[in-house]
N, C-alpha and C positions, 0 to 999 in steps of 0.2 A: 582610349575610349572611356575607361572608368573614371579618369580624372575629369574629363569633359562632363560626364553625367553628374559627378559630385558638385562641380562648379555650377551647373544649371540648377540642381536641387537647392543649393545654398542661396542662389539668387532668387528662386521662387519663394523660399522660406522668408527671406528678408522682405520681399515685396508684400507677401501676405501679412507678415507681422506688422509692417507699417500701416497697411490698410485697415486691419482690424483694430489696431491701437488707436488710430485716429477716430474710427467710428465709435469706439467705446467711450471716448472722452468728449464726444460732441453733444453734451447735455444742452438742452434749449429751454428757454422760458416759454411756458404755454401761453396761448392767447386767452385772457380772462374775459374778453368781450364786455358786456354791460355789467358783469359782476365786479369789474375793476373799480367802479365808482362807489362800491359799498364798503364802508369800514366794518359793518356788521350785517350779516345776512344769515337767517336761520330757516330751517325747514318747517318746524312745528310752532315755535314761540320764541320771543325775546322777553326775558325777565330781568329787571334791574332793581337793585336796592342801593340807595345812597346817591351822592352827587357825581354820577358817572358823566364823562364828557365823550361824545362821539363826534369825530371830525370826518365828515363824509356822509354818504347815504346810510340809512338804517332800514332794514326790510325783513319781511318774512313771507314765505310761500312754500307749500300750499296752506300752511296754518295762517291764522289771522291775528293772534294775540301779541300785542306789544304793550307791556306793562312796566311802570316805573319811570315814565317820562311825562311830566317831571316826577321826582327831583332830577332825574337825568336830563341832559340837554343834547341837542343835535346841532352842530356848528358847521355851516358851509355845506349842508346836505339836506335831503328830504326823507321823511319817513314813508315807507311803502308797505302797506298791509294787504297782501294777497291781491295786488293790482297787476296790471300787465307788465310793468317794469320789474316787479319782484319775480314774476313768473319767468320772464325772459332771462333775468339774472341767474335764476336757478338752473335753467337749461344750459347757459354758458358755463356755469360752475361745474356742472356734470361733465361737460366736454373737457374742461381744463383738468379736472380730477383724473379722468381716464387717460389723458395725455401724460400726466405725471406718473401714473401707475405703470404705464407702458414703456417708460424709458429704461435703458439698460443700466444696471447697477455697476458702479465702478469699484466701490469699497463696501464690504460687509461690516457692519458695526454691531451686530446682534450681541447682546450681553455686555456691551461697553457703556459706561456712563459718559455722556457728552461733556460733562463739566471738566474744565481744565484742559480741554483739547483746542488746538488751533488747526483749522482745516482750510484747504484751498478749494477752488471751484471743482465741482464734481457731483456725482449722484451717490448718496450714502443710503444704505438700506438696512432695515431691521426686520427680521422675520416675524417678530412678535412686538413686545412693548419697547419703548425707549424712555430713558430717564435723563433729566438734566439737573445736576446739583452743582452750583457754582457758576462759572463763566465759560461759555462757548464762544470762541473767537473765530470769525470767518474772514480770512485774509484774501482780498481780491488781487493782491500783488500788482496794483496799479492798473488793473483792467476794469474800466467802468461797466463793461458788459459781462463780467464774471457772473455765472449762475450757480447757485447752490440748491440742490434738491435733496430732500430727505423723504425716503419712502418707509413708512412705519406700519407694520402689519396690524397692530391693534391700537394700543393707547400711547399717548405722549403725556408724561407727567413731569412737572418741574417742582423743585423744592423751593421753599421760601427764599427770597432775596437772590434767586438765580437771574442770569441775564444772558442775552445773545447780543454780541456786538459785531458789526461789520466794519472792517478797517481797510486802509490803503486803497481808497477810491471806489469801493464796492457800493452796492445799493441794497437796502432792505427790500425794495421792490423785486429784486432778482433772487430772493430767497423764498423757497417754497417747501411747505411741510404737508405731505400727503399722508393723512392719518386714516388707518383702516377702521377705526371706531371713533374714539373720543379723545379730546385734549383737555387737560386740566392744568392751568397755570397757578402755581402756588402764590401765597401772599407776597406782595411787593415784587414779584418777578417783573423784570424789564425785558420783554420779548421783542423779537424783530422778525419780520417776514410774513408771508401769506400762509395762514393755516387753512387748509382745505380738508375738512373732516367729514367722513361718511355719516357720522351720527351727531354728536353734540360737542360743544365747546363751553368750558366753564372757566371764568377768571375769578380767583379769590380776591379778598380785600386788598386794594392798592396795586394790583397787577396792571401793567400797561403793555400795549402792543403798538408798534409802528409797522403797519402792513395791512392785513385784512383778516377778519375772522369770518370764515365762510363755512357754515354747516349745511350739509345737503338734506338730511332727514330729521335731525333732532333739534334741540333748543340751544340757544346761546344764553348763558346765565352770567349776569354781571353784578359786581358788588363794589361800588365806589372805585371805578376804574377809568382809565383813559385809553381810548382806541381810536387811532387815526390812520387814514389812508397814507401809505408811505410816500416820502418824497422821492423824486426820480433818481437822485444820487446823493452820496455823502461827500460833503466838502472835507478837504484835508484838515484834520485837527492837530495842532501842534501843542506840545507841553513844554513849559519852560520854568525855571532855568534848566539847561542841559547838564550843568556841572554845579556841584554844591560845595560849600566850604568844608574844610577838614573838621571832623568832630573829635572829641577827646573823651576817653573813658571816664565815667563818673561826672561829667560836666553836662548840665542841661543843654539840649539842642533844640532849635526851633527854626524851621524854614518852611516857606509856603510856595507851593506849586500853582501855576496858573495855566489856563488853556485858552486857545483862540482858534478861530477858523470855522467853527460850526455854530450850532444853535445851543446857547446856554439855557439854564444853568448846567454846570458840569458836575459829575461825581467822579471821584478818583479811587483807584484800587490798585494794589500790587498784584500783577497777574503772572509774573515770572521772576525767577531768580530768588535771592535771599537778602533781606534787609539786615542791617546790623542789629544784633540782639539788644533789646532795650528801646529800640526806635519803632515807630509805627506811623502809617499814613492814614489820616482821617478821610472821610468821604468828601470833605471840603478841600483836601489837598494839603493839609498841614502835616509836615513831618516833625514829630516831637518825641521827647523822652530823654533818657540818659543812657548812652551806650555802655554796655558792660564788657565788651570784648574788642580788643584792637584788631585791625586788619583792613583789607580792602574788600568792599562789598558791592556787587553789581546786581541790579534788579530792574524790572520793567514796570512802569506805571501806566495804566490805561485811564484816559479821561473820556467819559461817555457823556455826550450831549443830550439835550431834551428829546431829540428824535432818535435816540439810541445809536447814532453814528458815533464812532470812537476813533481815538488816535493813541498810539503807544510810543512812549519815550524810554530809552535805556538810560539809566541813571547810575552813577558810581559815587560812592561815599567812602572816604578813607577815615578810619578811626585810629587816632594815635593813642599810645599809652598815656597814663596819668603823668603829668609833669611833676618831677620830684620837687618837693617843697612848695608846690603850687597852693597847697592848703595849709602850709605851716603858719603858726601864730606869728604875726608881725612883731618886730622889735619895737618896744615903746619909744616914742620920741618926746622930747621936752620942748616946751615953748621958749621963746627968747627970754621972757621974764623969769622962768624957772632956771634957765641956764645962768642968767645974771646973778640970781640969788645964790645959786650953788657956788659960782666963782667968788662972790663976795665972802661967803661963809668960809671957803677954803683959804682965802687970803687972810681973813681975821685969825683963823686958827694958826696959820703960818707965822703971823706977826707975834701972836702970843707966845709961841714956842721960842722965837728968837729973843724976845725980852727975857724970858725965864733963863735962857742960856747965858745972856749977857750979865745977869745978876749973879 
Protein backbone atom coordinates (compact mmCIF):
# COMPACT_ATOMS: atom_id res chain seq x y z
CA UNK A 1 0.00 0.00 0.00
CA UNK A 2 2.80 2.41 0.92
CA UNK A 3 4.43 1.81 -2.47
CA UNK A 4 1.16 2.60 -4.24
CA UNK A 5 0.71 5.82 -2.23
CA UNK A 6 4.26 6.96 -3.06
CA UNK A 7 3.70 6.25 -6.74
CA UNK A 8 0.45 8.27 -6.78
CA UNK A 9 2.13 11.16 -4.91
CA UNK A 10 5.00 11.27 -7.40
CA UNK A 11 2.58 11.25 -10.32
CA UNK A 12 0.58 14.13 -8.84
CA UNK A 13 3.77 16.11 -8.22
CA UNK A 14 4.90 15.65 -11.82
CA UNK A 15 1.53 16.73 -13.20
CA UNK A 16 1.42 19.81 -10.95
CA UNK A 17 4.99 20.70 -11.79
CA UNK A 18 4.32 20.53 -15.52
CA UNK A 19 1.12 22.53 -15.18
CA UNK A 20 2.59 25.38 -13.16
CA UNK A 21 5.80 25.47 -15.21
CA UNK A 22 3.80 25.91 -18.40
CA UNK A 23 1.66 28.65 -16.84
CA UNK A 24 4.67 30.57 -15.54
CA UNK A 25 6.29 30.69 -18.94
CA UNK A 26 3.21 31.74 -20.90
CA UNK A 27 4.01 35.45 -21.18
CA UNK A 28 1.81 37.20 -23.72
CA UNK A 29 2.02 40.46 -25.60
CA UNK A 30 -0.68 42.88 -24.44
CA UNK A 31 -3.11 44.48 -26.87
CA UNK A 32 -1.99 48.06 -27.42
CA UNK A 33 -5.18 49.08 -29.18
CA UNK A 34 -5.10 52.53 -30.73
CA UNK A 35 -1.91 53.41 -28.83
CA UNK A 36 -0.09 51.04 -31.16
CA UNK A 37 -0.02 53.62 -33.97
CA UNK A 38 1.81 56.15 -31.78
CA UNK A 39 5.60 56.34 -31.90
CA UNK A 40 5.34 58.96 -29.12
CA UNK A 41 2.44 59.48 -26.71
CA UNK A 42 2.62 61.64 -23.58
CA UNK A 43 0.29 62.46 -20.72
CA UNK A 44 1.26 66.06 -19.99
CA UNK A 45 3.45 67.38 -22.83
CA UNK A 46 5.82 66.54 -25.66
CA UNK A 47 8.93 68.73 -25.82
CA UNK A 48 11.56 68.54 -28.53
CA UNK A 49 14.89 70.23 -29.25
CA UNK A 50 16.72 69.69 -32.54
CA UNK A 51 16.00 67.71 -35.73
CA UNK A 52 14.06 64.82 -34.19
CA UNK A 53 12.29 62.39 -36.55
CA UNK A 54 9.07 60.67 -35.48
CA UNK A 55 7.83 57.82 -37.68
CA UNK A 56 4.24 57.14 -36.65
CA UNK A 57 1.68 59.16 -34.74
CA UNK A 58 2.62 61.81 -32.17
CA UNK A 59 0.22 62.72 -29.39
CA UNK A 60 -0.54 64.06 -25.94
CA UNK A 61 -3.55 63.72 -23.62
CA UNK A 62 -4.90 65.05 -21.30
CA UNK A 63 -2.18 67.69 -21.71
CA UNK A 64 -2.16 69.82 -24.83
CA UNK A 65 1.42 71.03 -25.38
CA UNK A 66 3.49 69.71 -28.29
CA UNK A 67 6.54 71.93 -28.84
CA UNK A 68 9.63 71.69 -31.06
CA UNK A 69 7.88 70.52 -34.26
CA UNK A 70 9.51 71.98 -36.30
CA UNK A 71 12.46 71.53 -36.23
CA UNK A 72 11.23 68.04 -35.41
CA UNK A 73 9.25 66.22 -38.11
CA UNK A 74 6.48 63.62 -38.10
CA UNK A 75 6.75 61.07 -40.91
CA UNK A 76 3.90 58.76 -41.88
CA UNK A 77 1.75 59.83 -38.96
CA UNK A 78 -0.43 62.57 -37.49
CA UNK A 79 -0.03 64.89 -34.49
CA UNK A 80 -2.84 64.63 -31.92
CA UNK A 81 -3.14 67.25 -29.17
CA UNK A 82 -5.77 66.31 -26.59
CA UNK A 83 -8.17 65.12 -29.26
CA UNK A 84 -10.40 62.04 -29.25
CA UNK A 85 -7.67 59.87 -30.80
CA UNK A 86 -5.12 60.79 -28.14
CA UNK A 87 -7.67 60.31 -25.35
CA UNK A 88 -8.55 56.81 -26.59
CA UNK A 89 -4.88 55.95 -27.05
CA UNK A 90 -4.22 56.87 -23.40
CA UNK A 91 -7.09 54.64 -22.31
CA UNK A 92 -5.70 51.73 -24.34
CA UNK A 93 -2.21 52.44 -22.98
CA UNK A 94 -3.49 52.16 -19.40
CA UNK A 95 -5.06 48.78 -20.15
CA UNK A 96 -1.84 47.49 -21.74
CA UNK A 97 0.26 48.82 -18.85
CA UNK A 98 -1.91 47.02 -16.30
CA UNK A 99 -1.78 43.82 -18.35
CA UNK A 100 2.03 43.87 -18.33
CA UNK A 101 2.21 44.66 -14.60
CA UNK A 102 -0.07 41.71 -13.84
CA UNK A 103 1.90 39.00 -15.65
CA UNK A 104 3.83 36.47 -13.57
CA UNK A 105 7.56 37.08 -13.21
CA UNK A 106 9.82 34.29 -14.49
CA UNK A 107 13.19 35.70 -13.46
CA UNK A 108 14.11 38.29 -10.83
CA UNK A 109 16.83 40.65 -12.08
CA UNK A 110 16.85 43.16 -9.22
CA UNK A 111 20.34 44.59 -8.72
CA UNK A 112 21.70 43.27 -12.00
CA UNK A 113 22.90 45.44 -14.86
CA UNK A 114 21.25 44.34 -18.09
CA UNK A 115 24.36 45.18 -20.11
CA UNK A 116 26.28 42.18 -21.42
CA UNK A 117 23.39 39.76 -20.89
CA UNK A 118 21.71 37.53 -23.47
CA UNK A 119 18.12 36.67 -22.54
CA UNK A 120 15.49 34.40 -24.07
CA UNK A 121 11.74 35.02 -24.07
CA UNK A 122 10.23 35.54 -20.64
CA UNK A 123 9.11 37.99 -17.96
CA UNK A 124 11.99 39.68 -16.11
CA UNK A 125 11.32 41.81 -13.06
CA UNK A 126 13.09 44.46 -10.99
CA UNK A 127 11.65 45.42 -7.62
CA UNK A 128 13.14 48.91 -7.97
CA UNK A 129 15.30 50.54 -10.66
CA UNK A 130 16.99 48.95 -13.67
CA UNK A 131 20.22 49.94 -15.41
CA UNK A 132 21.57 49.17 -18.89
CA UNK A 133 25.24 49.80 -19.62
CA UNK A 134 26.46 48.23 -22.85
CA UNK A 135 24.48 45.77 -24.98
CA UNK A 136 21.45 43.71 -24.01
CA UNK A 137 20.78 40.88 -26.46
CA UNK A 138 17.31 39.35 -26.71
CA UNK A 139 17.47 35.95 -28.41
CA UNK A 140 14.17 34.80 -29.93
CA UNK A 141 15.71 31.40 -30.79
CA UNK A 142 13.95 31.29 -34.14
CA UNK A 143 10.49 32.07 -32.74
CA UNK A 144 8.94 35.07 -34.51
CA UNK A 145 6.33 35.26 -31.72
CA UNK A 146 8.81 35.30 -28.83
CA UNK A 147 7.74 37.87 -26.19
CA UNK A 148 10.11 39.72 -23.86
CA UNK A 149 8.61 41.59 -20.89
CA UNK A 150 10.50 43.71 -18.37
CA UNK A 151 8.68 44.81 -15.22
CA UNK A 152 10.61 47.63 -13.54
CA UNK A 153 9.46 48.94 -10.17
CA UNK A 154 10.77 52.48 -10.53
CA UNK A 155 13.19 53.89 -13.12
CA UNK A 156 14.96 52.59 -16.21
CA UNK A 157 18.25 54.33 -17.07
CA UNK A 158 20.66 53.56 -19.89
CA UNK A 159 24.26 54.72 -20.15
CA UNK A 160 25.59 56.48 -23.24
CA UNK A 161 26.04 54.26 -26.32
CA UNK A 162 24.03 51.40 -24.83
CA UNK A 163 21.82 49.26 -27.04
CA UNK A 164 19.11 46.62 -27.08
CA UNK A 165 19.24 44.15 -29.96
CA UNK A 166 16.72 41.45 -30.87
CA UNK A 167 18.21 38.49 -32.73
CA UNK A 168 17.29 35.18 -34.34
CA UNK A 169 13.92 36.11 -35.81
CA UNK A 170 12.44 38.08 -32.92
CA UNK A 171 10.61 41.39 -33.09
CA UNK A 172 11.10 44.73 -31.40
CA UNK A 173 7.30 44.91 -31.37
CA UNK A 174 7.16 41.96 -28.97
CA UNK A 175 9.50 43.60 -26.46
CA UNK A 176 7.79 45.49 -23.62
CA UNK A 177 9.17 47.69 -20.84
CA UNK A 178 6.65 48.38 -18.06
CA UNK A 179 8.20 51.21 -16.02
CA UNK A 180 6.88 52.08 -12.54
CA UNK A 181 7.99 55.71 -12.85
CA UNK A 182 10.26 57.13 -15.58
CA UNK A 183 12.69 56.05 -18.30
CA UNK A 184 15.84 57.95 -19.32
CA UNK A 185 17.81 56.84 -22.40
CA UNK A 186 21.41 58.02 -22.42
CA UNK A 187 23.19 59.81 -25.25
CA UNK A 188 23.22 57.80 -28.52
CA UNK A 189 21.50 54.81 -26.93
CA UNK A 190 19.97 52.51 -29.58
CA UNK A 191 16.90 51.13 -27.83
CA UNK A 192 14.34 48.57 -28.94
CA UNK A 193 10.84 47.84 -27.73
CA UNK A 194 7.74 49.45 -26.34
CA UNK A 195 8.33 51.65 -23.29
CA UNK A 196 5.16 52.00 -21.22
CA UNK A 197 6.03 54.40 -18.40
CA UNK A 198 3.74 55.51 -15.61
CA UNK A 199 5.34 58.95 -15.52
CA UNK A 200 7.82 60.33 -18.06
CA UNK A 201 10.23 59.32 -20.81
CA UNK A 202 13.40 61.27 -21.69
CA UNK A 203 15.72 60.65 -24.63
CA UNK A 204 19.08 62.38 -24.44
CA UNK A 205 20.89 63.65 -27.54
CA UNK A 206 21.13 61.14 -30.36
CA UNK A 207 19.21 58.33 -28.65
CA UNK A 208 16.93 56.24 -30.88
CA UNK A 209 14.07 53.82 -30.34
CA UNK A 210 12.42 51.24 -32.56
CA UNK A 211 9.11 50.51 -30.83
CA UNK A 212 6.96 53.02 -28.99
CA UNK A 213 7.46 55.71 -26.34
CA UNK A 214 4.24 55.76 -24.30
CA UNK A 215 4.03 57.86 -21.12
CA UNK A 216 0.78 57.71 -19.14
CA UNK A 217 0.95 60.77 -16.87
CA UNK A 218 4.11 62.74 -17.56
CA UNK A 219 6.04 64.28 -20.44
CA UNK A 220 8.10 62.85 -23.28
CA UNK A 221 11.26 64.91 -23.78
CA UNK A 222 13.24 64.60 -27.01
CA UNK A 223 16.63 65.96 -28.10
CA UNK A 224 17.65 65.28 -31.72
CA UNK A 225 16.32 61.73 -31.66
CA UNK A 226 14.74 59.14 -33.90
CA UNK A 227 11.62 57.32 -32.71
CA UNK A 228 9.76 54.93 -34.98
CA UNK A 229 6.92 52.46 -34.59
CA UNK A 230 8.63 49.07 -34.78
CA UNK A 231 8.45 46.74 -37.74
CA UNK A 232 6.50 43.52 -37.29
CA UNK A 233 9.56 41.27 -37.32
CA UNK A 234 13.30 41.26 -37.83
CA UNK A 235 14.73 39.75 -40.98
CA UNK A 236 17.68 37.42 -40.49
CA UNK A 237 20.92 39.39 -40.71
CA UNK A 238 24.04 37.57 -41.86
CA UNK A 239 27.63 38.65 -41.28
CA UNK A 240 30.43 37.67 -43.65
CA UNK A 241 33.04 36.42 -44.15
CA UNK A 242 32.66 33.61 -41.64
CA UNK A 243 36.36 32.73 -41.77
CA UNK A 244 39.30 35.11 -41.88
CA UNK A 245 42.91 34.77 -43.11
CA UNK A 246 45.66 33.82 -40.68
CA UNK A 247 47.28 36.80 -38.98
CA UNK A 248 50.93 37.11 -37.94
CA UNK A 249 52.34 38.66 -34.79
CA UNK A 250 53.69 42.14 -35.53
CA UNK A 251 52.31 42.26 -39.07
CA UNK A 252 49.53 44.80 -39.85
CA UNK A 253 46.15 43.12 -40.39
CA UNK A 254 43.14 44.55 -42.24
CA UNK A 255 39.89 42.74 -43.03
CA UNK A 256 36.37 44.12 -43.56
CA UNK A 257 33.13 42.50 -42.40
CA UNK A 258 29.85 43.04 -44.23
CA UNK A 259 26.21 42.43 -43.30
CA UNK A 260 23.11 41.66 -45.34
CA UNK A 261 19.50 40.67 -44.86
CA UNK A 262 18.12 43.58 -42.85
CA UNK A 263 17.92 47.34 -43.14
CA UNK A 264 21.23 49.20 -43.36
CA UNK A 265 23.38 50.98 -42.54
CA UNK A 266 24.87 48.51 -40.09
CA UNK A 267 27.06 49.01 -37.05
CA UNK A 268 29.40 46.28 -35.83
CA UNK A 269 30.59 45.41 -32.34
CA UNK A 270 32.26 42.49 -30.55
CA UNK A 271 29.67 41.15 -28.11
CA UNK A 272 31.26 37.90 -26.93
CA UNK A 273 34.55 36.06 -26.78
CA UNK A 274 38.06 37.49 -27.04
CA UNK A 275 39.74 39.19 -29.99
CA UNK A 276 43.47 38.79 -30.60
CA UNK A 277 45.37 41.41 -28.56
CA UNK A 278 46.29 44.28 -30.84
CA UNK A 279 43.26 43.90 -33.12
CA UNK A 280 39.94 45.73 -32.89
CA UNK A 281 36.65 46.00 -34.81
CA UNK A 282 35.39 49.43 -35.85
CA UNK A 283 31.70 50.28 -35.98
CA UNK A 284 32.04 50.07 -39.78
CA UNK A 285 33.15 46.43 -39.52
CA UNK A 286 36.88 46.88 -40.18
CA UNK A 287 39.15 44.51 -38.26
CA UNK A 288 42.55 46.16 -38.05
CA UNK A 289 45.74 46.51 -36.03
CA UNK A 290 48.86 44.44 -35.45
CA UNK A 291 48.41 41.32 -33.30
CA UNK A 292 50.78 40.95 -30.39
CA UNK A 293 50.18 37.37 -29.23
CA UNK A 294 50.05 34.11 -31.18
CA UNK A 295 47.13 31.73 -30.69
CA UNK A 296 43.62 30.85 -31.78
CA UNK A 297 40.93 33.41 -30.89
CA UNK A 298 37.14 33.07 -31.15
CA UNK A 299 34.70 35.94 -30.73
CA UNK A 300 31.19 36.97 -31.74
CA UNK A 301 30.47 40.05 -33.84
CA UNK A 302 26.99 41.59 -33.82
CA UNK A 303 25.78 43.61 -36.80
CA UNK A 304 22.91 45.95 -35.92
CA UNK A 305 20.71 47.42 -38.65
CA UNK A 306 18.99 50.78 -38.84
CA UNK A 307 15.84 49.34 -37.21
CA UNK A 308 17.91 47.83 -34.33
CA UNK A 309 17.42 44.29 -35.66
CA UNK A 310 20.68 42.40 -35.38
CA UNK A 311 22.57 39.27 -36.33
CA UNK A 312 25.53 37.58 -34.62
CA UNK A 313 28.37 35.71 -36.31
CA UNK A 314 31.01 33.60 -34.55
CA UNK A 315 34.45 34.37 -35.97
CA UNK A 316 37.78 32.62 -35.46
CA UNK A 317 41.17 34.16 -36.15
CA UNK A 318 44.46 32.27 -35.89
CA UNK A 319 47.54 34.36 -35.14
CA UNK A 320 50.86 32.74 -36.05
CA UNK A 321 54.21 33.65 -34.47
CA UNK A 322 56.54 36.05 -36.25
CA UNK A 323 58.27 34.33 -39.17
CA UNK A 324 62.00 34.06 -38.47
CA UNK A 325 63.90 36.25 -40.89
CA UNK A 326 60.74 37.86 -42.22
CA UNK A 327 62.07 41.27 -41.24
CA UNK A 328 65.75 40.58 -41.91
CA UNK A 329 67.72 43.00 -44.08
CA UNK A 330 67.76 41.65 -47.64
CA UNK A 331 71.07 40.72 -49.26
CA UNK A 332 72.14 43.41 -51.76
CA UNK A 333 71.96 42.41 -55.41
CA UNK A 334 74.03 43.69 -58.34
CA UNK A 335 72.84 44.76 -61.74
CA UNK A 336 74.08 42.99 -64.87
CA UNK A 337 76.32 45.97 -65.73
CA UNK A 338 77.91 45.93 -62.28
CA UNK A 339 78.50 42.19 -62.51
CA UNK A 340 80.14 42.60 -65.94
CA UNK A 341 82.39 45.38 -64.64
CA UNK A 342 83.37 43.26 -61.63
CA UNK A 343 84.21 40.25 -63.82
CA UNK A 344 86.25 42.43 -66.21
CA UNK A 345 88.19 43.92 -63.31
CA UNK A 346 88.92 40.48 -61.87
CA UNK A 347 90.04 39.25 -65.28
CA UNK A 348 92.45 42.18 -65.76
CA UNK A 349 93.91 41.65 -62.29
CA UNK A 350 94.44 37.96 -63.08
CA UNK A 351 96.16 38.75 -66.45
CA UNK A 352 98.46 41.27 -64.76
CA UNK A 353 99.51 38.71 -62.16
CA UNK A 354 100.25 36.11 -64.88
CA UNK A 355 102.43 38.57 -66.81
CA UNK A 356 104.43 39.46 -63.73
CA UNK A 357 104.99 35.76 -62.98
CA UNK A 358 106.18 35.04 -66.56
CA UNK A 359 108.74 37.79 -66.42
